[in-house]
Steps between C-alpha positions, in 0.01 A plus 500: 500500500410325174703752302806447716469125452508544125807722535682216675448260210511738200839477330526880478451552875593172672812493724541123449800375301726198479873481562691247290869412485618559143810335362663652190261794511689684225482198265134432413582180312669356809290665768329289768251594774496316832417537871163661438354679804221752569598853604331836540615859456490720811627816332823663373616178334485285816335158491408256775487122464589190700853394595481121517571455128832684525684222680363217289762355265448514125721192474680608182594812306390553141804713423795642690773755444824327400706683762256408777492137385878472509534682830229322699441160343745374239784431747265284712413261214684175439595385150176319420291785634689753287436282197132476591468880526685542169245271339197685629609865514639689202708816505390808306812693410311827464312507829768301688230290660437128521151391394319178575425295190153358456517234769262226607383467857758233576784732399353786702476273803864398456611865479301582811658206685851618415427859602350380827801276567737792440275725712462749219231737621202508262253660741301769321629770735858408404427473128369857521801626697736353241288622205460143373123547503349840578153569649267717293149627552287391204244757384240363254254731327245456221563838343823578321572786740657502845215635713427755228864573410546437128875515446615248760791391278662836570522405867568126490749295295338284228552170681286617793177540301333243278161374385367165627266377229365200694347722769458818291710710737777755461760414763761717667788384721604730784813394685478484878748426776443364847511774762451272798353160574323450831522123499331420832202712398507366141499850350741644241542858383625576148585825324495572127841583355616623160147619423428867427275678751272597210393134487499427872274796565237344274482169689186466715572444867315414820542656843628289789304449821701339781226452760473150643147387419371270775134478394355455152455852355234379259681646199805273480586391145793326330630656177670234292551377147196366319441123539629387160724766342726721706442805282160551661407595855253363753363676808328248723339511843718373782396434858728549799449183703776531757826653620799279573855519628648300214806278464597297192830413335630576152782293350823680410766269358780755536467675836260263672126496556335813634173559682197695389360632826297771665140617476299376205141517380311178439284582198226310318421556132620404153877486452642437158804277466785751481326776695788554745579870521143608425369791710212480744310826491247660735272793433599829665188718528703811588694477173207347312721235347659163568839480672734203533528340843663158450675270252406146396777287648414131520222257433374367830625152587147363537306512173184347362577187301294267283538134603808614693682572173705819485668460160349752263295663776592860425208674665609592848221575746707643784811712483750669728571869442774724638360828638705805405483588869803271535725734300346837583803635682742338258335672205508833681866450596594460134382860446355425160420785268639852481405618849568381853269202473278290279182697455296200382544314831240582761 
């Protein structure tokens, strides 16, 4: 069991990744990374994460295609608003995109207020659909090889691989698209696109177990980013403290609030700020390895506080996790993979 634990956290064998929305991915000097979320690879280029971040609004756009801007926003702006956008976005004649100038927080707030007034949809799911900002899996490795493959540049365009000196990691961007979001269950399924199978086949993955665990199995762990720097990984003990039929509301400024509901695990352990989407794993003695059984969804509403102060209290003691039991039949119905079903779901 100790060996399989090390495999979960070792960068060469861990299935844990992060999905980030990348704006201007082909322009490194203008590229931005936002909407950072945990995700894990379940095989054949499919990744699971949470869904609640998809319908949160970014508030603004860093850049936008000129045609899309004219078609969906420009005609809604009054004279002063057009002038304001002209002052803070500049047109690049080559790319035919408008880019946000270096703006202070006050300017960003004003842009967000205008976009909200005009009901311009800046939810992350919409930004991805319109290719304003595109989700990518971020792979970060110490060695200058892609899981042992030396000539990665022959398979990826130059802008999708780069060295991050501050964390001593070679990073690779793999584009993904949303296959389906199960919003009530707070689970989202992504698939890698525009990535050669030679690379996808090298990505470590974890098998999916969809049993509903009603009693603590004694081997439950949460696999998440390390406490301080997201390039690392942490596997910590987690204790199943209860099972609940859950209801909570998520704000959606465009289509209205929506509920998170259904069975959930109440779990006790350490939960890093930003651990949503992290897998909960249990040990499968028949396969002699860990399998994923649930996803970190929410911090529990009741948390330990010091002098009743919550600001800066980033260590969550209790959490709510979505068991993959909730989407067992939905995953099978999607017929993932080459055969009649998804062989990693059991």
